[in-house]
N, CA, C and O atoms as a Maestro MAE file, in Angstrom:
{
 s_m_m2io_version
 :::
 2.0.0
}

f_m_ct {
 s_m_title
 :::
 protein
 m_atom[216] {
  # First column is atom index #
  i_m_mmod_type
  r_m_x_coord
  r_m_y_coord
  r_m_z_coord
  i_m_residue_number
  s_m_chain_name
  s_m_pdb_residue_name
  s_m_pdb_atom_name
  i_m_atomic_number
  :::
  1 25 -6.510 -9.337 -13.753 1 A "MET " " N  " 7
  2 3 -6.158 -7.958 -13.890 1 A "MET " " CA " 6
  3 2 -7.439 -7.124 -13.832 1 A "MET " " C  " 6
  4 15 -8.514 -7.578 -14.223 1 A "MET " " O  " 8
  5 25 -7.299 -5.900 -13.336 2 A "THR " " N  " 7
  6 3 -8.462 -5.045 -13.202 2 A "THR " " CA " 6
  7 2 -8.172 -3.628 -13.674 2 A "THR " " C  " 6
  8 15 -7.024 -3.183 -13.679 2 A "THR " " O  " 8
  9 25 -9.199 -2.948 -14.059 3 A "ARG " " N  " 7
  10 3 -9.063 -1.532 -14.426 3 A "ARG " " CA " 6
  11 2 -9.434 -0.639 -13.252 3 A "ARG " " C  " 6
  12 15 -9.160 0.561 -13.266 3 A "ARG " " O  " 8
  13 25 -10.055 -1.225 -12.240 4 A "ASP " " N  " 7
  14 3 -10.459 -0.477 -11.053 4 A "ASP " " CA " 6
  15 2 -9.330 -0.507 -10.035 4 A "ASP " " C  " 6
  16 15 -9.262 -1.411 -9.202 4 A "ASP " " O  " 8
  17 25 -8.447 0.478 -10.102 5 A "LEU " " N  " 7
  18 3 -7.303 0.536 -9.209 5 A "LEU " " CA " 6
  19 2 -7.692 1.171 -7.885 5 A "LEU " " C  " 6
  20 15 -8.494 2.104 -7.835 5 A "LEU " " O  " 8
  21 25 -7.110 0.649 -6.818 6 A "VAL " " N  " 7
  22 3 -7.319 1.228 -5.503 6 A "VAL " " CA " 6
  23 2 -6.093 2.077 -5.206 6 A "VAL " " C  " 6
  24 15 -4.998 1.552 -5.006 6 A "VAL " " O  " 8
  25 25 -6.283 3.391 -5.178 7 A "THR " " N  " 7
  26 3 -5.159 4.290 -4.936 7 A "THR " " CA " 6
  27 2 -5.264 4.902 -3.552 7 A "THR " " C  " 6
  28 15 -6.353 5.113 -3.019 7 A "THR " " O  " 8
  29 25 -4.108 5.177 -2.993 8 A "VAL " " N  " 7
  30 3 -4.021 5.885 -1.717 8 A "VAL " " CA " 6
  31 2 -3.044 7.042 -1.904 8 A "VAL " " C  " 6
  32 15 -2.083 6.925 -2.664 8 A "VAL " " O  " 8
  33 25 -3.281 8.150 -1.220 9 A "PRO " " N  " 7
  34 3 -2.352 9.273 -1.325 9 A "PRO " " CA " 6
  35 2 -1.055 8.965 -0.568 9 A "PRO " " C  " 6
  36 15 -1.050 8.126 0.333 9 A "PRO " " O  " 8
  37 25 0.026 9.629 -0.922 10 A "PRO " " N  " 7
  38 3 1.309 9.364 -0.262 10 A "PRO " " CA " 6
  39 2 1.281 9.590 1.251 10 A "PRO " " C  " 6
  40 15 2.045 8.964 1.986 10 A "PRO " " O  " 8
  41 25 0.414 10.469 1.711 11 A "GLU " " N  " 7
  42 3 0.358 10.767 3.145 11 A "GLU " " CA " 6
  43 2 -0.610 9.863 3.909 11 A "GLU " " C  " 6
  44 15 -0.859 10.090 5.093 11 A "GLU " " O  " 8
  45 25 -1.154 8.846 3.251 12 A "ALA " " N  " 7
  46 3 -2.110 7.936 3.890 12 A "ALA " " CA " 6
  47 2 -1.462 7.173 5.037 12 A "ALA " " C  " 6
  48 15 -0.285 6.814 4.982 12 A "ALA " " O  " 8
  49 25 -2.247 6.938 6.066 13 A "ALA " " N  " 7
  50 3 -1.773 6.146 7.207 13 A "ALA " " CA " 6
  51 2 -1.666 4.681 6.806 13 A "ALA " " C  " 6
  52 15 -2.397 4.208 5.936 13 A "ALA " " O  " 8
  53 25 -0.756 3.979 7.445 14 A "LEU " " N  " 7
  54 3 -0.585 2.552 7.144 14 A "LEU " " CA " 6
  55 2 -1.872 1.771 7.380 14 A "LEU " " C  " 6
  56 15 -2.154 0.801 6.676 14 A "LEU " " O  " 8
  57 25 -2.649 2.193 8.368 15 A "GLU " " N  " 7
  58 3 -3.891 1.498 8.681 15 A "GLU " " CA " 6
  59 2 -4.881 1.531 7.513 15 A "GLU " " C  " 6
  60 15 -5.727 0.646 7.396 15 A "GLU " " O  " 8
  61 25 -4.780 2.536 6.660 16 A "SER " " N  " 7
  62 3 -5.696 2.623 5.525 16 A "SER " " CA " 6
  63 2 -5.324 1.649 4.407 16 A "SER " " C  " 6
  64 15 -6.131 1.393 3.513 16 A "SER " " O  " 8
  65 25 -4.123 1.114 4.455 17 A "ILE " " N  " 7
  66 3 -3.666 0.167 3.435 17 A "ILE " " CA " 6
  67 2 -4.074 -1.273 3.781 17 A "ILE " " C  " 6
  68 15 -4.236 -2.110 2.893 17 A "ILE " " O  " 8
  69 25 -4.235 -1.544 5.059 18 A "VAL " " N  " 7
  70 3 -4.538 -2.906 5.508 18 A "VAL " " CA " 6
  71 2 -5.781 -3.492 4.840 18 A "VAL " " C  " 6
  72 15 -5.713 -4.620 4.352 18 A "VAL " " O  " 8
  73 25 -6.922 -2.781 4.792 19 A "PRO " " N  " 7
  74 3 -8.102 -3.371 4.146 19 A "PRO " " CA " 6
  75 2 -7.882 -3.703 2.666 19 A "PRO " " C  " 6
  76 15 -8.438 -4.674 2.153 19 A "PRO " " O  " 8
  77 25 -7.087 -2.907 2.004 20 A "ILE " " N  " 7
  78 3 -6.784 -3.153 0.589 20 A "ILE " " CA " 6
  79 2 -5.997 -4.452 0.449 20 A "ILE " " C  " 6
  80 15 -6.311 -5.291 -0.396 20 A "ILE " " O  " 8
  81 25 -4.980 -4.608 1.280 21 A "LEU " " N  " 7
  82 3 -4.145 -5.797 1.222 21 A "LEU " " CA " 6
  83 2 -4.916 -7.049 1.642 21 A "LEU " " C  " 6
  84 15 -4.675 -8.131 1.107 21 A "LEU " " O  " 8
  85 25 -5.832 -6.913 2.588 22 A "LYS " " N  " 7
  86 3 -6.640 -8.060 3.030 22 A "LYS " " CA " 6
  87 2 -7.516 -8.607 1.913 22 A "LYS " " C  " 6
  88 15 -7.865 -9.787 1.915 22 A "LYS " " O  " 8
  89 25 -7.873 -7.753 0.958 23 A "LYS " " N  " 7
  90 3 -8.668 -8.184 -0.195 23 A "LYS " " CA " 6
  91 2 -7.809 -8.861 -1.257 23 A "LYS " " C  " 6
  92 15 -8.319 -9.309 -2.284 23 A "LYS " " O  " 8
  93 25 -6.493 -8.934 -1.005 24 A "GLY " " N  " 7
  94 3 -5.595 -9.538 -1.979 24 A "GLY " " CA " 6
  95 2 -5.195 -8.584 -3.085 24 A "GLY " " C  " 6
  96 15 -4.690 -9.006 -4.125 24 A "GLY " " O  " 8
  97 25 -5.421 -7.293 -2.863 25 A "LEU " " N  " 7
  98 3 -5.075 -6.287 -3.863 25 A "LEU " " CA " 6
  99 2 -3.746 -5.630 -3.541 25 A "LEU " " C  " 6
  100 15 -3.166 -5.852 -2.478 25 A "LEU " " O  " 8
  101 25 -3.284 -4.836 -4.454 26 A "VAL " " N  " 7
  102 3 -2.068 -4.048 -4.281 26 A "VAL " " CA " 6
  103 2 -2.488 -2.596 -4.127 26 A "VAL " " C  " 6
  104 15 -3.344 -2.118 -4.871 26 A "VAL " " O  " 8
  105 25 -1.895 -1.886 -3.169 27 A "ALA " " N  " 7
  106 3 -2.205 -0.475 -2.985 27 A "ALA " " CA " 6
  107 2 -1.321 0.347 -3.918 27 A "ALA " " C  " 6
  108 15 -0.095 0.236 -3.890 27 A "ALA " " O  " 8
  109 25 -1.952 1.159 -4.731 28 A "VAL " " N  " 7
  110 3 -1.239 2.053 -5.644 28 A "VAL " " CA " 6
  111 2 -1.121 3.401 -4.951 28 A "VAL " " C  " 6
  112 15 -2.128 4.033 -4.631 28 A "VAL " " O  " 8
  113 25 0.110 3.840 -4.721 29 A "VAL " " N  " 7
  114 3 0.342 5.125 -4.059 29 A "VAL " " CA " 6
  115 2 0.531 6.178 -5.143 29 A "VAL " " C  " 6
  116 15 1.489 6.150 -5.915 29 A "VAL " " O  " 8
  117 25 -0.428 7.117 -5.171 30 A "ALA " " N  " 7
  118 3 -0.403 8.141 -6.217 30 A "ALA " " CA " 6
  119 2 -1.256 9.330 -5.783 30 A "ALA " " C  " 6
  120 15 -2.129 9.209 -4.923 30 A "ALA " " O  " 8
  121 25 -0.987 10.464 -6.389 31 A "ASP " " N  " 7
  122 3 -1.862 11.616 -6.254 31 A "ASP " " CA " 6
  123 2 -2.260 12.070 -7.650 31 A "ASP " " C  " 6
  124 15 -2.045 11.343 -8.620 31 A "ASP " " O  " 8
  125 25 -2.828 13.245 -7.764 32 A "GLU " " N  " 7
  126 3 -3.323 13.703 -9.063 32 A "GLU " " CA " 6
  127 2 -2.209 13.878 -10.096 32 A "GLU " " C  " 6
  128 15 -2.444 13.771 -11.300 32 A "GLU " " O  " 8
  129 25 -0.997 14.146 -9.613 33 A "LYS " " N  " 7
  130 3 0.098 14.483 -10.530 33 A "LYS " " CA " 6
  131 2 1.144 13.390 -10.701 33 A "LYS " " C  " 6
  132 15 1.859 13.374 -11.703 33 A "LYS " " O  " 8
  133 25 1.244 12.478 -9.738 34 A "ARG " " N  " 7
  134 3 2.395 11.576 -9.750 34 A "ARG " " CA " 6
  135 2 2.058 10.191 -9.205 34 A "ARG " " C  " 6
  136 15 1.239 10.043 -8.298 34 A "ARG " " O  " 8
  137 25 2.703 9.193 -9.777 35 A "PHE " " N  " 7
  138 3 2.671 7.814 -9.287 35 A "PHE " " CA " 6
  139 2 3.915 7.624 -8.432 35 A "PHE " " C  " 6
  140 15 5.027 7.895 -8.885 35 A "PHE " " O  " 8
  141 25 3.735 7.154 -7.176 36 A "TYR " " N  " 7
  142 3 4.865 6.977 -6.267 36 A "TYR " " CA " 6
  143 2 5.318 5.531 -6.159 36 A "TYR " " C  " 6
  144 15 6.496 5.261 -5.923 36 A "TYR " " O  " 8
  145 25 4.388 4.602 -6.331 37 A "GLY " " N  " 7
  146 3 4.773 3.199 -6.245 37 A "GLY " " CA " 6
  147 2 3.614 2.309 -5.837 37 A "GLY " " C  " 6
  148 15 2.463 2.738 -5.772 37 A "GLY " " O  " 8
  149 25 3.951 1.062 -5.567 38 A "LEU " " N  " 7
  150 3 2.981 0.047 -5.172 38 A "LEU " " CA " 6
  151 2 3.354 -0.495 -3.800 38 A "LEU " " C  " 6
  152 15 4.532 -0.555 -3.450 38 A "LEU " " O  " 8
  153 25 2.364 -0.882 -3.035 39 A "VAL " " N  " 7
  154 3 2.603 -1.554 -1.759 39 A "VAL " " CA " 6
  155 2 1.917 -2.911 -1.838 39 A "VAL " " C  " 6
  156 15 0.702 -3.000 -2.019 39 A "VAL " " O  " 8
  157 25 2.714 -3.962 -1.698 40 A "THR " " N  " 7
  158 3 2.187 -5.320 -1.719 40 A "THR " " CA " 6
  159 2 2.129 -5.868 -0.292 40 A "THR " " C  " 6
  160 15 2.634 -5.247 0.643 40 A "THR " " O  " 8
  161 25 1.517 -7.019 -0.143 41 A "GLN " " N  " 7
  162 3 1.475 -7.666 1.170 41 A "GLN " " CA " 6
  163 2 2.885 -7.959 1.677 41 A "GLN " " C  " 6
  164 15 3.163 -7.797 2.865 41 A "GLN " " O  " 8
  165 25 3.765 -8.384 0.795 42 A "ILE " " N  " 7
  166 3 5.148 -8.684 1.189 42 A "ILE " " CA " 6
  167 2 5.859 -7.416 1.646 42 A "ILE " " C  " 6
  168 15 6.581 -7.436 2.642 42 A "ILE " " O  " 8
  169 25 5.662 -6.311 0.924 43 A "ASP " " N  " 7
  170 3 6.251 -5.033 1.342 43 A "ASP " " CA " 6
  171 2 5.797 -4.664 2.747 43 A "ASP " " C  " 6
  172 15 6.601 -4.259 3.586 43 A "ASP " " O  " 8
  173 25 4.508 -4.810 2.989 44 A "PHE " " N  " 7
  174 3 3.941 -4.439 4.282 44 A "PHE " " CA " 6
  175 2 4.490 -5.329 5.398 44 A "PHE " " C  " 6
  176 15 4.851 -4.838 6.467 44 A "PHE " " O  " 8
  177 25 4.552 -6.628 5.149 45 A "LEU " " N  " 7
  178 3 5.094 -7.546 6.156 45 A "LEU " " CA " 6
  179 2 6.567 -7.284 6.433 45 A "LEU " " C  " 6
  180 15 6.999 -7.344 7.585 45 A "LEU " " O  " 8
  181 25 7.339 -6.995 5.403 46 A "ASN " " N  " 7
  182 3 8.748 -6.675 5.596 46 A "ASN " " CA " 6
  183 2 8.916 -5.396 6.410 46 A "ASN " " C  " 6
  184 15 9.796 -5.317 7.267 46 A "ASN " " O  " 8
  185 25 8.086 -4.407 6.150 47 A "TYR " " N  " 7
  186 3 8.118 -3.169 6.924 47 A "TYR " " CA " 6
  187 2 7.858 -3.448 8.402 47 A "TYR " " C  " 6
  188 15 8.592 -2.970 9.267 47 A "TYR " " O  " 8
  189 25 6.810 -4.224 8.687 48 A "LEU " " N  " 7
  190 3 6.486 -4.540 10.069 48 A "LEU " " CA " 6
  191 2 7.601 -5.353 10.741 48 A "LEU " " C  " 6
  192 15 7.927 -5.128 11.906 48 A "LEU " " O  " 8
  193 25 8.171 -6.283 10.006 49 A "ARG " " N  " 7
  194 3 9.267 -7.101 10.554 49 A "ARG " " CA " 6
  195 2 10.450 -6.221 10.931 49 A "ARG " " C  " 6
  196 15 11.042 -6.404 11.995 49 A "ARG " " O  " 8
  197 25 10.801 -5.269 10.071 50 A "LEU " " N  " 7
  198 3 11.911 -4.366 10.366 50 A "LEU " " CA " 6
  199 2 11.596 -3.436 11.538 50 A "LEU " " C  " 6
  200 15 12.485 -3.105 12.322 50 A "LEU " " O  " 8
  201 25 10.345 -3.017 11.660 51 A "LYS " " N  " 7
  202 3 9.941 -2.152 12.777 51 A "LYS " " CA " 6
  203 2 10.089 -2.894 14.104 51 A "LYS " " C  " 6
  204 15 10.474 -2.297 15.110 51 A "LYS " " O  " 8
  205 25 9.781 -4.200 14.111 52 A "LEU " " N  " 7
  206 3 9.885 -4.982 15.343 52 A "LEU " " CA " 6
  207 2 11.323 -5.144 15.797 52 A "LEU " " C  " 6
  208 15 11.580 -5.277 16.993 52 A "LEU " " O  " 8
  209 25 12.256 -5.135 14.872 53 A "LYS " " N  " 7
  210 3 13.671 -5.287 15.228 53 A "LYS " " CA " 6
  211 2 14.239 -4.054 15.918 53 A "LYS " " C  " 6
  212 15 15.231 -4.149 16.640 53 A "LYS " " O  " 8
  213 25 13.621 -2.905 15.702 54 A "GLN " " N  " 7
  214 3 14.144 -1.656 16.272 54 A "GLN " " CA " 6
  215 2 13.913 -1.541 17.740 54 A "GLN " " C  " 6
  216 15 14.300 -0.544 18.350 54 A "GLN " " O  " 8
  :::
 }
 m_bond[215] {
  # First column is bond index #
  i_m_from
  i_m_to
  i_m_order
  :::
  1 1 2 1
  2 2 3 1
  3 3 4 2
  4 3 5 1
  5 5 6 1
  6 6 7 1
  7 7 8 2
  8 7 9 1
  9 9 10 1
  10 10 11 1
  11 11 12 2
  12 11 13 1
  13 13 14 1
  14 14 15 1
  15 15 16 2
  16 15 17 1
  17 17 18 1
  18 18 19 1
  19 19 20 2
  20 19 21 1
  21 21 22 1
  22 22 23 1
  23 23 24 2
  24 23 25 1
  25 25 26 1
  26 26 27 1
  27 27 28 2
  28 27 29 1
  29 29 30 1
  30 30 31 1
  31 31 32 2
  32 31 33 1
  33 33 34 1
  34 34 35 1
  35 35 36 2
  36 35 37 1
  37 37 38 1
  38 38 39 1
  39 39 40 2
  40 39 41 1
  41 41 42 1
  42 42 43 1
  43 43 44 2
  44 43 45 1
  45 45 46 1
  46 46 47 1
  47 47 48 2
  48 47 49 1
  49 49 50 1
  50 50 51 1
  51 51 52 2
  52 51 53 1
  53 53 54 1
  54 54 55 1
  55 55 56 2
  56 55 57 1
  57 57 58 1
  58 58 59 1
  59 59 60 2
  60 59 61 1
  61 61 62 1
  62 62 63 1
  63 63 64 2
  64 63 65 1
  65 65 66 1
  66 66 67 1
  67 67 68 2
  68 67 69 1
  69 69 70 1
  70 70 71 1
  71 71 72 2
  72 71 73 1
  73 73 74 1
  74 74 75 1
  75 75 76 2
  76 75 77 1
  77 77 78 1
  78 78 79 1
  79 79 80 2
  80 79 81 1
  81 81 82 1
  82 82 83 1
  83 83 84 2
  84 83 85 1
  85 85 86 1
  86 86 87 1
  87 87 88 2
  88 87 89 1
  89 89 90 1
  90 90 91 1
  91 91 92 2
  92 91 93 1
  93 93 94 1
  94 94 95 1
  95 95 96 2
  96 95 97 1
  97 97 98 1
  98 98 99 1
  99 99 100 2
  100 99 101 1
  101 101 102 1
  102 102 103 1
  103 103 104 2
  104 103 105 1
  105 105 106 1
  106 106 107 1
  107 107 108 2
  108 107 109 1
  109 109 110 1
  110 110 111 1
  111 111 112 2
  112 111 113 1
  113 113 114 1
  114 114 115 1
  115 115 116 2
  116 115 117 1
  117 117 118 1
  118 118 119 1
  119 119 120 2
  120 119 121 1
  121 121 122 1
  122 122 123 1
  123 123 124 2
  124 123 125 1
  125 125 126 1
  126 126 127 1
  127 127 128 2
  128 127 129 1
  129 129 130 1
  130 130 131 1
  131 131 132 2
  132 131 133 1
  133 133 134 1
  134 134 135 1
  135 135 136 2
  136 135 137 1
  137 137 138 1
  138 138 139 1
  139 139 140 2
  140 139 141 1
  141 141 142 1
  142 142 143 1
  143 143 144 2
  144 143 145 1
  145 145 146 1
  146 146 147 1
  147 147 148 2
  148 147 149 1
  149 149 150 1
  150 150 151 1
  151 151 152 2
  152 151 153 1
  153 153 154 1
  154 154 155 1
  155 155 156 2
  156 155 157 1
  157 157 158 1
  158 158 159 1
  159 159 160 2
  160 159 161 1
  161 161 162 1
  162 162 163 1
  163 163 164 2
  164 163 165 1
  165 165 166 1
  166 166 167 1
  167 167 168 2
  168 167 169 1
  169 169 170 1
  170 170 171 1
  171 171 172 2
  172 171 173 1
  173 173 174 1
  174 174 175 1
  175 175 176 2
  176 175 177 1
  177 177 178 1
  178 178 179 1
  179 179 180 2
  180 179 181 1
  181 181 182 1
  182 182 183 1
  183 183 184 2
  184 183 185 1
  185 185 186 1
  186 186 187 1
  187 187 188 2
  188 187 189 1
  189 189 190 1
  190 190 191 1
  191 191 192 2
  192 191 193 1
  193 193 194 1
  194 194 195 1
  195 195 196 2
  196 195 197 1
  197 197 198 1
  198 198 199 1
  199 199 200 2
  200 199 201 1
  201 201 202 1
  202 202 203 1
  203 203 204 2
  204 203 205 1
  205 205 206 1
  206 206 207 1
  207 207 208 2
  208 207 209 1
  209 209 210 1
  210 210 211 1
  211 211 212 2
  212 211 213 1
  213 213 214 1
  214 214 215 1
  215 215 216 2
  :::
 }
}
């Protein structure tokens, strides 16, 4: 566990999340006022898998 969280803003491009996930970390989606959620490697892979089906 770490206290140094890697956060990305909600409007961040997907490409900005890749380096975070490659380090084995979870991307925390948040801004100054609100926490929106987490993006894990599994979430990202599922997103890409669904995009390929379209």
